[in-house]
C-alpha positions in Angstrom: -39.6 -15.1 -12.5 -36.8 -14.8 -15.0 -36.7 -11.1 -14.5 -36.4 -11.5 -10.8 -33.5 -13.9 -11.2 -31.8 -11.6 -13.6 -32.1 -8.7 -11.1 -30.8 -10.8 -8.3 -27.9 -12.0 -10.5 -27.0 -8.5 -11.5 -27.1 -7.3 -7.9 -24.9 -10.0 -6.7 -22.4 -9.5 -9.5 -22.2 -5.8 -8.8 -21.8 -6.6 -5.1 -18.8 -8.8 -5.9 -17.3 -6.0 -8.0 -17.9 -3.3 -5.3 -16.5 -5.3 -2.4 -12.9 -5.2 -3.6 -11.8 -1.7 -2.4 -13.4 -2.5 1.0 -11.6 -5.8 1.3 -8.2 -4.6 0.3 -8.2 -1.4 2.3 -9.7 -3.1 5.4 -7.2 -6.0 5.3 -4.3 -3.6 4.9 -5.5 -1.6 7.9 -6.1 -4.8 9.8 -2.6 -6.1 9.2 -1.0 -3.0 10.7 -3.5 -3.1 13.5 -2.5 -6.6 14.4 1.0 -5.2 15.4 -0.6 -2.4 17.4 -0.5 0.3 14.7 -3.8 2.0 13.9 -3.5 3.4 10.4 -6.1 6.2 10.2 -4.5 7.5 6.9 -6.3 4.8 4.8 -8.5 7.4 3.0 -5.6 9.6 2.1 -3.4 6.8 0.9 -6.2 5.5 -1.3 -6.6 8.9 -2.9 -2.9 9.3 -3.6 -2.5 5.8 -5.0 -5.6 6.2 -7.1 -4.2 9.4 -8.7 -0.6 8.1 -9.2 -1.7 4.7 -10.4 -4.1 6.3 -12.9 -1.4 8.7 -14.2 1.2 5.9 -14.7 -1.4 3.6 -16.4 -2.4 6.5 -18.7 1.2 7.5 -19.5 2.5 4.0 -20.0 -0.7 2.6 -21.5 -0.4 -0.3 -19.1 -2.9 -1.1 -16.3 -0.4 -3.5 -14.7 2.3 -0.7 -14.4 -0.4 1.5 -12.8 -1.2 -1.1 -10.2 2.5 -1.7 -9.4 3.1 2.1 -9.1 0.1 2.4 -6.7 1.4 -0.4 -4.5 4.9 1.1 -4.5 3.5 4.5 -3.5 1.4 2.8 -0.8 4.5 1.0 0.4 6.4 4.3 0.6 3.7 5.8 2.7 3.9 2.7 4.9 7.7 3.0 5.2 7.6 6.6 6.3 4.7 5.9 8.7 6.5 3.0 10.2 9.6 5.1 10.8 7.6 7.9 12.4 5.4 5.7 14.6 7.8 2.8 15.4 11.3 4.3 15.3 10.5 7.9 16.4 7.5 6.8 18.5 5.4 9.7 17.4 1.6 9.7 18.1 -0.1 7.3 15.7 -3.3 9.3 15.3 -1.6 12.6 14.7 0.7 11.1 12.1 -2.2 9.2 10.5 -4.3 12.4 10.2 -1.3 14.3 8.8 -0.9 11.6 6.2 -4.6 11.7 5.4 -4.5 15.4 4.7 -1.2 15.1 2.8 -2.6 12.3 0.6 -5.8 14.3 -0.1 -3.7 17.3 -1.2 -1.3 15.2 -3.3 -4.2 13.5 -5.1 -5.6 16.9 -6.1 -2.3 18.5 -7.0 -0.5 15.8 -9.1 -3.2 15.3 -11.8 -3.5 19.1 -12.3 0.3 19.4 -12.7 0.3 16.5 -15.2 -2.9 17.1 -17.2 -3.7 20.7 -16.4 -7.3 21.9 -15.9 -9.5 20.6 -18.7 -13.1 19.9 -19.3 -12.2 16.6 -21.0 -10.8 14.1 -18.6 -8.1 11.6 -19.7 -9.4 8.0 -19.8 -7.8 4.6 -19.5 -9.3 1.2 -20.4 -10.9 -0.4 -17.4 -10.1 -3.9 -16.2 -11.9 -6.6 -18.2 -13.5 -9.7 -16.8 -11.4 -12.8 -16.6 -13.8 -15.8 -16.7 -12.5 -18.9 -15.0 -12.8 -21.9 -17.4 -15.6 -24.3 -16.6 -16.6 -22.6 -13.4 -17.8 -19.5 -15.2 -20.3 -21.8 -17.1 -22.1 -22.9 -14.0 -25.7 -21.8 -14.3 -26.6 -18.6 -12.4 -23.6 -18.7 -10.0 -20.9 -19.0 -12.6 -21.3 -15.6 -14.1 -21.6 -14.0 -10.6 -18.6 -15.5 -8.9 -16.3 -16.7 -11.7 -16.7 -14.1 -14.4 -15.1 -11.1 -12.7 -12.0 -9.0 -13.1 -8.7 -10.3 -11.7 -8.7 -8.1 -8.6 -12.0 -9.6 -7.4 -10.2 -13.0 -7.3 -7.1 -11.4 -5.8 -9.1 -9.7 -3.0 -10.7 -13.0 -1.9 -7.4 -14.8 -2.2 -5.6 -12.2 -0.1 -8.2 -12.6 2.7 -7.8 -16.4 2.7 -4.0 -16.1 2.7 -4.0 -13.6 5.5 -6.2 -15.9 7.6 -3.8 -18.8 7.0 -0.8 -16.6 7.6 -2.1 -15.1 10.9 -3.6 -18.2 12.4 -1.6 -21.1 10.9 2.1 -19.9 10.8 4.6 -19.0 13.5 5.4 -15.7 11.9 1.7 -14.8 12.0 1.5 -15.8 15.6 4.5 -13.6 16.4 2.8 -10.7 14.6 -0.4 -11.1 16.6 1.5 -11.3 19.8 3.1 -7.9 19.1 -0.3 -6.3 18.9 -1.4 -8.0 22.1 1.6 -7.7 24.4 4.8 -6.3 22.7 6.8 -6.4 25.9 6.2 -10.1 26.4 6.9 -10.7 22.7 10.1 -8.8 22.9 11.2 -10.8 26.0 10.7 -14.0 23.9 13.1 -12.7 21.2 10.5 -11.5 18.7 11.6 -8.4 16.9 8.7 -6.0 17.6 10.1 -3.2 15.4 10.6 -5.5 12.4 7.1 -7.0 12.7 5.6 -3.5 12.8 7.6 -2.3 9.7 6.6 -5.4 7.7 2.9 -5.2 8.7 2.6 -1.4 8.0 4.4 -1.5 4.6 2.5 -4.6 3.3 -0.7 -3.2 4.7 -0.2 0.1 2.9 0.6 -1.7 -0.3 -2.8 -3.4 -0.1 -4.4 0.0 0.6 -2.7 1.3 -2.5 -4.1 -1.5 -4.6 -7.6 -0.7 -3.2 -7.1 3.0 -4.2 -6.1 2.3 -7.8 -9.0 -0.2 -8.2 -11.5 2.7 -8.3 -10.3 4.5 -11.5 -9.3 1.2 -13.2 -12.7 -0.5 -12.7 -15.3 2.1 -11.7 -14.7 5.2 -13.9 -11.7 4.8 -16.2 -10.6 8.2 -15.0 -9.5 10.0 -11.9 -11.7 12.5 -10.1 -11.2 14.3 -6.9 -12.4 12.5 -3.8 -13.0 9.4 -5.9 -12.8 7.2 -2.8 -16.0 8.8 -1.3 -15.1 7.8 2.2 -14.3 4.2 1.5 -11.1 4.5 3.5 -13.0 5.5 6.6 -15.5 2.7 6.1 -12.5 0.3 5.8 -11.4 1.3 9.3 -15.0 0.7 10.6 -14.9 -2.7 8.9 -11.8 -3.7 11.0 -13.8 -3.1 14.2 -16.9 -4.8 12.7 -14.7 -7.9 11.8 -12.9 -7.9 15.1 -9.6 -7.3 13.3 -9.8 -10.8 11.7 -9.4 -11.5 7.9 -12.5 -13.7 7.3 -15.1 -11.6 9.2 -13.7 -8.5 7.3 -14.3 -10.4 4.1 -17.9 -11.1 5.0 -18.4 -7.5 6.3 -17.1 -6.2 3.0 -19.8 -8.0 1.2 -22.4 -6.4 3.4 -21.0 -2.9 2.9 -20.8 -3.5 -0.8 -24.4 -4.7 -0.9 -25.5 -1.5 0.9 -23.6 0.6 -1.6 -25.0 -1.2 -4.6 -28.6 -1.1 -3.2 -28.3 2.7 -2.8 -27.3 3.2 -6.4 -29.9 0.8 -7.7 -32.7 2.6 -5.7 -31.3 5.9 -6.9 -31.5 4.8 -10.6 -34.9 3.2 -10.1 -36.8 6.0 -8.4 -36.7 9.7 -7.9 -39.1 9.7 -4.9 -36.2 9.4 -2.5 -33.7 12.2 -2.4 -30.3 11.0 -3.8 -28.5 12.7 -0.9 -30.3 10.3 1.5 -29.3 7.3 -0.6 -25.6 8.4 -0.7 -25.8 8.5 3.1 -27.0 4.9 3.3 -23.5 3.2 3.6 -22.5 5.5 6.4 -25.8 5.1 8.2 -25.4 1.4 7.9 -21.9 1.7 9.4 -23.2 3.6 12.4 -26.0 1.0 13.0 -23.6 -1.9 12.6 -21.0 -0.4 14.9 -23.6 0.2 17.6 -24.9 -3.3 17.4 -21.5 -5.0 17.3 -19.4 -2.7 19.5 -19.6 -4.7 22.7 -18.8 -8.0 20.9 -15.9 -6.5 18.8 -12.4 -7.5 19.8 -9.4 -5.4 19.1 -5.6 -5.9 19.7 -4.9 -4.8 23.2 -2.0 -2.6 22.2 -3.8 -1.0 19.2 -2.9 2.7 18.8 0.0 2.6 21.3 3.7 2.9 20.6 6.2 0.4 22.2 9.2 1.6 24.1 11.3 -1.2 25.5 13.0 1.1 28.0 9.7 1.6 29.9 9.1 -0.6 32.9 5.4 -0.9 32.1 3.2 -0.7 29.0 
């Protein structure tokens, strides 16, 4: 019995650790989507910020500076994306895919320019657990939920704050109205372009934090394609959660559980080909999307640019 409880506790703790990049990336994508901008560059932004954040952390010997650098780079991506899609009104999907390929290329190029090609990878210290006094001492649950690294707490807090912001504040209501009917919002005096700029930039900063989490917690070093498709899964999470913060939080736990299960099975047995186990999160994504597609709600203006000169949307 003790062994079973130990395995369950280990699984749940790893699931909490694994959910962070899903939460931050999906919430960042969701925030832009609430104003009608569908950011399909999430994977590329995560790759770039993972590499830049790792390099800054290694060079400065400061994890905090690495995280700040990653968020600033993510914000820069968001600023350029907002300018192209909102001010220039270029196609969101074309721009997003261009940013994805650009981010993938940058994440491969910059580490090679800085460190060269070597068999020995540079390594940084990973984030250590930050136990919450008293709560971390609760039997069984304390170590699982209250003895994690700081970004685990931050990701949950961000989800709760986004829920409060979007559904309990006037600015959040304005932001949601822009994604549903920007022409009506504009007629009521809401600055559609400002709302989109703010949402895209802050959303991309969250995506940047999701990217840098991977080398700072998972590996301690940067490797090519370190995200392993998590950016694309984050986009699927937005649809799964109906573009709402709390369902996205719950969905992130599910996706994290599938990922942890795949690795645990891979370690525990060789009877199942590891290629199949690596596919599990993506297979689960397809199944979940098929089951929830009809019930999923999306902002009505998602993926469309707003032009106030047009008579109709």
